[in-house]
C-alpha positions as CSV (number, residue, x, y, z in Angstrom):
1,X,-84.8,12.7,7.4
2,X,-86.4,15.9,6.0
3,X,-87.9,14.0,3.1
4,X,-89.3,11.3,5.4
5,X,-90.7,13.9,7.8
6,X,-92.5,15.8,5.0
7,X,-94.0,12.6,3.7
8,X,-95.2,11.7,7.2
9,X,-96.7,15.2,7.6
10,X,-98.6,14.9,4.4
11,X,-99.9,11.4,5.3
12,X,-101.2,12.8,8.5
13,X,-102.6,15.9,6.9
14,X,-104.6,13.8,4.4
15,X,-106.6,12.5,7.3
16,X,-107.7,15.9,8.5
17,X,-111.0,17.0,7.1
18,X,-112.5,19.9,9.1
19,X,-113.8,23.3,8.0
20,X,-111.3,25.1,10.3
21,X,-108.2,23.2,9.1
22,X,-106.6,24.2,5.8
23,X,-106.8,21.1,3.5
24,X,-103.8,19.4,2.0
25,X,-104.7,18.2,-1.5
26,X,-101.7,16.1,-2.6
27,X,-98.0,15.9,-2.6
28,X,-95.7,16.5,-5.6
29,X,-92.0,16.1,-6.2
30,X,-89.9,18.8,-7.6
31,X,-87.9,16.8,-10.2
32,X,-85.1,19.3,-10.5
33,X,-84.5,19.5,-6.7
34,X,-85.7,16.0,-6.1
35,X,-87.7,17.3,-3.2
36,X,-91.3,16.6,-2.2
37,X,-93.7,19.4,-1.4
38,X,-97.3,19.6,-0.3
39,X,-100.1,21.3,-2.3
40,X,-102.6,22.8,0.1
41,X,-105.7,25.0,0.3
42,X,-105.0,28.7,-0.3
43,X,-106.2,31.0,2.5
44,X,-106.5,34.5,1.1
45,X,-106.7,36.5,4.3
46,X,-104.1,37.7,6.9
47,X,-102.5,35.5,9.4
48,X,-103.4,36.0,13.1
49,X,-99.8,37.1,13.6
50,X,-100.4,39.9,11.1
51,X,-103.6,40.9,12.8
52,X,-102.2,41.0,16.3
53,X,-99.2,43.1,15.0
54,X,-101.5,45.5,13.2
55,X,-103.6,45.9,16.3
56,X,-100.4,46.6,18.3
57,X,-99.3,49.3,15.8
58,X,-102.7,51.0,15.9
59,X,-102.7,51.0,19.7
60,X,-105.9,49.0,20.2
61,X,-106.2,45.2,20.7
62,X,-108.6,43.1,18.8
63,X,-112.1,42.8,20.4
64,X,-113.2,40.3,22.9
65,X,-115.8,39.2,20.3
66,X,-113.0,38.5,17.9
67,X,-111.0,36.5,20.4
68,X,-114.0,34.5,21.6
69,X,-114.9,33.6,18.0
70,X,-111.4,32.7,16.9
71,X,-110.6,30.8,20.1
72,X,-113.8,28.7,19.8
73,X,-113.2,27.9,16.1
74,X,-109.6,26.9,16.8
75,X,-110.6,24.8,19.8
76,X,-113.2,23.0,17.7
77,X,-110.5,22.2,15.1
78,X,-108.1,21.0,17.8
79,X,-110.8,18.8,19.4
80,X,-111.5,17.2,16.0
81,X,-107.7,16.4,15.5
82,X,-107.3,15.2,19.1
83,X,-110.1,12.7,18.8
84,X,-109.3,11.4,15.2
85,X,-109.0,7.7,14.8
86,X,-107.6,5.3,12.2
87,X,-109.7,3.3,9.9
88,X,-109.6,0.6,12.5
89,X,-110.9,2.9,15.2
90,X,-107.5,3.3,16.9
91,X,-106.9,6.8,18.4
92,X,-104.2,8.6,16.4
93,X,-103.2,10.6,19.5
94,X,-102.7,13.9,17.6
95,X,-101.4,16.9,19.4
96,X,-100.7,20.0,17.3
97,X,-97.9,21.4,19.6
98,X,-97.5,24.6,17.5
99,X,-100.7,26.5,18.2
100,X,-99.4,30.0,17.5
101,X,-100.5,33.2,15.6
102,X,-98.3,32.3,12.6
103,X,-100.1,29.0,12.2
104,X,-103.6,30.5,12.1
105,X,-105.2,32.7,9.4
106,X,-108.5,34.4,8.7
107,X,-110.1,33.7,5.3
108,X,-111.6,36.4,3.1
109,X,-115.0,35.7,4.5
110,X,-113.9,35.5,8.1
111,X,-113.4,31.7,8.4
112,X,-110.7,30.6,10.8
113,X,-108.1,28.2,9.4
114,X,-105.4,26.2,11.2
115,X,-102.7,26.2,8.6
116,X,-100.2,23.7,9.6
117,X,-100.0,20.4,11.4
118,X,-96.3,20.0,10.4
119,X,-95.1,19.9,14.0
120,X,-97.9,17.7,15.2
121,X,-97.2,14.7,17.5
122,X,-99.1,11.5,16.6
123,X,-99.2,7.9,17.6
124,X,-99.8,6.9,13.9
125,X,-97.9,3.7,13.2
126,X,-94.8,4.1,11.1
127,X,-94.1,7.8,12.0
128,X,-90.5,8.6,12.6
129,X,-89.7,9.6,16.2
130,X,-88.4,13.2,16.8
131,X,-85.0,13.4,18.5
132,X,-85.3,13.4,22.3
133,X,-83.7,16.8,22.6
134,X,-85.7,18.5,19.8
135,X,-88.6,20.9,20.5
136,X,-90.9,21.4,17.5
137,X,-93.1,24.4,17.0
138,X,-92.7,27.9,18.5
139,X,-91.7,27.4,22.2
140,X,-93.1,30.9,23.0
141,X,-96.5,29.2,23.0
142,X,-95.5,25.8,24.4
143,X,-97.0,24.3,27.5
144,X,-94.7,23.9,30.6
145,X,-94.8,20.1,30.2
146,X,-93.6,20.3,26.6
147,X,-90.7,22.6,27.6
148,X,-89.6,19.8,29.9
149,X,-90.2,17.2,27.2
150,X,-92.8,15.4,29.4
151,X,-95.9,13.7,28.1
152,X,-98.0,15.6,25.5
153,X,-101.8,15.5,25.7
154,X,-104.6,17.5,24.2
155,X,-104.4,19.7,27.3
156,X,-101.0,20.8,26.0
157,X,-102.7,22.4,23.0
158,X,-105.3,23.9,25.4
159,X,-102.5,25.8,27.2
160,X,-101.0,27.0,23.9
161,X,-104.4,28.3,22.8
162,X,-104.7,30.2,26.1
163,X,-101.4,31.9,25.6
164,X,-102.5,32.8,22.1
165,X,-105.8,34.3,23.3
166,X,-104.0,36.5,25.9
167,X,-102.0,38.0,23.1
168,X,-105.0,38.5,20.9
169,X,-106.8,40.3,23.8
170,X,-103.9,42.4,24.9
171,X,-101.6,42.8,21.9
172,X,-98.8,41.6,24.2
173,X,-97.3,38.2,24.6
174,X,-98.0,36.7,28.0
175,X,-94.3,35.9,28.4
176,X,-92.0,38.8,27.7
177,X,-88.2,38.5,27.8
178,X,-87.8,41.8,29.7
179,X,-89.9,40.4,32.5
180,X,-87.1,38.1,33.4
181,X,-84.7,39.9,35.9
182,X,-81.8,37.7,35.1
183,X,-82.0,35.0,32.5
184,X,-80.6,31.7,33.8
185,X,-77.3,30.9,32.3
186,X,-77.6,27.2,32.8
187,X,-77.3,25.1,29.7
188,X,-80.2,23.3,28.3
189,X,-80.0,20.0,26.5
190,X,-83.0,21.0,24.3
191,X,-82.8,22.6,20.9
192,X,-85.6,24.2,18.8
193,X,-86.3,23.1,15.2
194,X,-86.7,26.7,14.0
195,X,-86.1,30.1,15.6
196,X,-88.8,30.8,18.2
197,X,-90.6,34.0,18.9
198,X,-89.0,34.1,22.3
199,X,-85.7,32.4,23.1
200,X,-85.9,28.9,24.6
201,X,-83.9,29.6,27.8
202,X,-85.9,32.7,28.5
203,X,-89.1,30.8,28.1
204,X,-87.9,28.1,30.5
205,X,-87.0,30.7,33.1
206,X,-90.3,32.5,32.7
207,X,-92.3,29.3,33.1
208,X,-90.6,28.7,36.4
209,X,-92.1,31.8,37.9
210,X,-95.4,31.7,36.0
211,X,-98.6,31.4,38.0
212,X,-102.2,32.8,38.3
213,X,-100.9,36.1,39.6
214,X,-98.9,36.7,36.5
215,X,-101.9,35.9,34.3
216,X,-104.2,38.1,36.4
217,X,-102.0,41.1,36.0
218,X,-101.9,40.6,32.2
219,X,-105.7,40.3,31.8
220,X,-107.0,42.4,34.7
221,X,-109.1,44.6,32.4
222,X,-111.1,41.6,30.9
223,X,-114.4,40.4,32.1
224,X,-114.5,37.9,35.0
225,X,-116.1,35.1,32.9
226,X,-113.4,35.5,30.2
227,X,-110.6,35.6,32.8
228,X,-112.0,32.4,34.3
229,X,-111.7,30.6,31.0
230,X,-108.1,31.8,30.6
231,X,-107.2,30.9,34.1
232,X,-108.5,27.3,33.5
233,X,-106.7,27.0,30.2
234,X,-103.4,28.2,31.6
235,X,-103.0,26.1,34.7
236,X,-99.5,24.8,35.2
237,X,-100.9,21.4,36.1
238,X,-102.4,19.8,32.9
239,X,-105.0,18.0,35.1
240,X,-106.4,21.3,36.2
241,X,-107.0,22.6,32.7
242,X,-110.0,22.0,30.5
243,X,-110.1,18.2,29.9
244,X,-110.7,18.6,26.2
245,X,-110.5,21.4,23.6
246,X,-114.2,20.9,23.2
247,X,-114.7,22.0,26.8
248,X,-112.7,25.1,26.2
249,X,-114.7,25.7,23.0
250,X,-118.0,25.5,24.8
251,X,-116.7,27.8,27.6
252,X,-115.7,30.4,25.1
253,X,-119.0,30.2,23.3
254,X,-120.8,30.4,26.6
255,X,-119.0,33.7,27.5
256,X,-119.8,35.0,24.0
257,X,-123.5,34.2,24.4
258,X,-123.6,35.8,27.8
259,X,-121.7,38.9,27.2
260,X,-121.9,39.9,23.5
261,X,-124.9,42.1,22.6
262,X,-124.9,40.8,19.0
263,X,-123.8,37.5,17.6
264,X,-120.2,37.5,16.4
265,X,-119.3,35.2,13.5
266,X,-117.5,35.1,10.2
267,X,-118.9,38.4,8.8
268,X,-118.0,40.3,12.0
269,X,-114.5,38.8,12.1
270,X,-113.9,39.7,8.4
271,X,-115.1,43.3,9.0
272,X,-112.9,43.7,12.1
273,X,-109.9,42.2,10.4
274,X,-110.3,44.6,7.4
275,X,-110.5,47.5,9.8
276,X,-107.4,46.5,11.8
277,X,-105.2,45.9,8.7
278,X,-106.4,49.2,7.3
279,X,-105.7,51.2,10.4
280,X,-102.5,49.3,11.1
281,X,-101.4,49.6,7.5
282,X,-101.7,53.4,7.4
283,X,-99.4,53.6,10.4
284,X,-97.2,50.9,9.0
285,X,-96.7,52.9,5.8
286,X,-95.3,55.8,7.8
287,X,-92.3,53.9,8.9
288,X,-89.7,51.9,7.0
289,X,-91.0,48.4,6.1
290,X,-89.8,46.0,8.8
291,X,-88.6,48.7,11.2
292,X,-87.8,47.5,14.7
293,X,-89.1,44.0,13.8
294,X,-92.6,45.0,14.6
295,X,-94.1,43.2,11.7
296,X,-93.6,39.6,10.8
297,X,-90.7,38.8,8.6
298,X,-91.7,38.3,5.0
299,X,-95.0,40.1,5.4
300,X,-96.6,41.1,2.2
301,X,-98.0,44.6,1.9
302,X,-101.3,43.3,0.6
303,X,-101.8,41.7,4.0
304,X,-102.1,45.1,5.6
305,X,-104.2,46.7,2.8
306,X,-101.3,48.7,1.5
307,X,-101.0,49.4,-2.3
308,X,-98.2,47.5,-4.1
309,X,-95.7,49.6,-5.8
310,X,-95.6,49.4,-9.6
């Protein structure tokens, strides 16, 4: 099943051709292991997960300009994927379903890249169905309807992007385990494909109490226009969210145009990222590597601008 799944992922990835999506070039087979693997575009900059963590360590979140720029670029890539059709013009029905910091990266010149559509849902003919009880992607960024295994739509990715942007803007995940007074002990029939950032049962319990008041408390310090975008993206009812990722992209760009004194693009993002990893890296070097799980597992020192030991 793993082999079939990878082949399907590569077949889907071959169809994606967008400047904000890391390109998959081809698939090869490791003859010794008899296992296929994909060869994809190398993105030399840090992941968004690394940037958010470095910002947390330095004690200052990434800027609104950075969040608006990254959010709009990701939304543009998602809209492209959501509206992709087959050669016959049939909608492929792609939903990423894993829009999270570890799946996004900033290139060396500030370009935003969506790294992985491996967990994507698609109506593409011939794709193997996921088991009914399996949740793909990081459920810490999942929409409420996906946590219930209800129908997925592009608006599900809109919700995930909203959760991600709150974290970029606050250096804190919107849903924190310690915010749950008593985690429900009820069993769940669902399982996750890989270990999530936050446990599945906690996420399900948190989502039951989530609403506009929870979001407002988390983003109270932000501008009213930006909060309005986040409130729309993070509606519990999918029908009340942005209808398309393009609508969210346009809203984010509208806020940027109205509020930022200077244009914010690739150059500004690259400069801010370098500053964040530098400041976060200096602090990071003062503690044992990986202490308290603050930094992502497997993080390379060069991602934080730290010198490699000889």
